[in-house]
C-alpha positions as CSV (number, residue, x, y, z in Angstrom):
1,X,86.0,132.1,15.0
2,X,85.7,129.8,12.1
3,X,82.6,128.5,10.8
4,X,82.2,124.6,10.7
5,X,80.0,123.5,7.8
6,X,78.5,119.9,7.6
7,X,79.6,117.7,4.7
8,X,77.4,118.1,1.6
9,X,74.8,115.1,1.6
10,X,75.7,114.6,-2.2
11,X,79.4,113.5,-1.0
12,X,79.7,109.6,-0.4
13,X,81.5,108.5,2.5
14,X,84.2,106.1,1.8
15,X,82.6,103.5,4.0
16,X,78.9,103.0,4.8
17,X,76.9,100.8,7.0
18,X,76.8,97.3,5.9
19,X,80.2,97.5,4.0
20,X,82.5,94.6,4.6
21,X,86.0,96.0,5.5
22,X,89.3,94.9,6.9
23,X,90.8,96.4,9.8
24,X,94.5,96.3,11.0
25,X,93.9,95.4,14.7
26,X,95.1,93.2,17.6
27,X,93.2,89.9,17.5
28,X,93.6,86.1,18.2
29,X,94.8,83.6,15.5
30,X,95.6,80.0,16.3
31,X,95.8,80.8,20.1
32,X,98.3,83.6,19.6
33,X,97.8,87.4,19.6
34,X,98.6,89.0,16.4
35,X,98.4,92.5,14.9
36,X,97.1,91.9,11.2
37,X,94.0,92.5,9.0
38,X,90.7,91.3,10.3
39,X,87.3,91.1,8.5
40,X,84.3,92.9,10.0
41,X,81.3,94.8,9.0
42,X,80.5,98.6,9.2
43,X,77.7,99.0,11.8
44,X,77.8,102.7,12.1
45,X,79.4,105.5,10.0
46,X,79.2,109.4,9.6
47,X,81.4,111.8,7.7
48,X,84.3,111.4,10.1
49,X,84.2,107.9,12.0
50,X,83.5,104.4,11.2
51,X,82.3,101.6,13.8
52,X,83.4,98.1,12.7
53,X,82.0,95.0,14.4
54,X,83.9,91.8,14.3
55,X,82.9,88.0,14.9
56,X,86.2,87.4,16.8
57,X,87.6,89.0,19.8
58,X,89.6,92.2,19.1
59,X,91.9,94.0,21.5
60,X,92.9,97.7,22.1
61,X,96.7,98.6,21.6
62,X,97.0,98.6,25.4
63,X,96.0,94.8,25.5
64,X,92.5,95.2,26.8
65,X,89.7,93.1,25.1
66,X,86.8,95.2,23.6
67,X,83.6,93.6,25.1
68,X,81.4,94.4,22.2
69,X,83.9,93.6,19.5
70,X,83.5,97.0,18.0
71,X,86.2,99.2,16.9
72,X,86.1,102.9,15.8
73,X,88.3,104.2,12.9
74,X,88.4,107.5,11.2
75,X,87.0,107.4,7.6
76,X,90.2,108.3,6.0
77,X,92.5,106.2,8.2
78,X,95.1,103.9,6.8
79,X,94.2,101.1,9.2
80,X,90.9,100.4,7.3
81,X,90.2,99.1,3.8
82,X,87.6,97.6,1.8
83,X,87.5,93.8,2.1
84,X,88.9,91.7,-0.6
85,X,86.2,89.7,-2.3
86,X,86.6,86.2,-1.9
87,X,85.2,83.5,-4.3
88,X,83.4,80.8,-3.0
89,X,84.6,77.3,-3.7
90,X,82.1,75.1,-5.5
91,X,81.3,72.0,-3.6
92,X,81.6,68.9,-5.6
93,X,79.3,66.1,-4.6
94,X,81.2,62.6,-4.4
95,X,77.9,60.6,-4.6
96,X,76.6,60.0,-8.3
């Protein structure tokens, strides 16, 4: 029997709670179902799995909508990546 050791606490997980990420998943875009990258927030994470919650509806590969909008991925999966940082556009006031 092999011994399973927990991961050392000093090792950082790739994704942690509160991280902004992108997940390759099925979702709606302009009234059409697409499989593309979608922004979400990590709401739960451990050494193996990550739960990501989305603002928009997401779907399982079988076509079922996920009611709580939370998808689970493995920490080292190729369908999850850190979100690209977006720059905010400065709003210009027209009235002077």
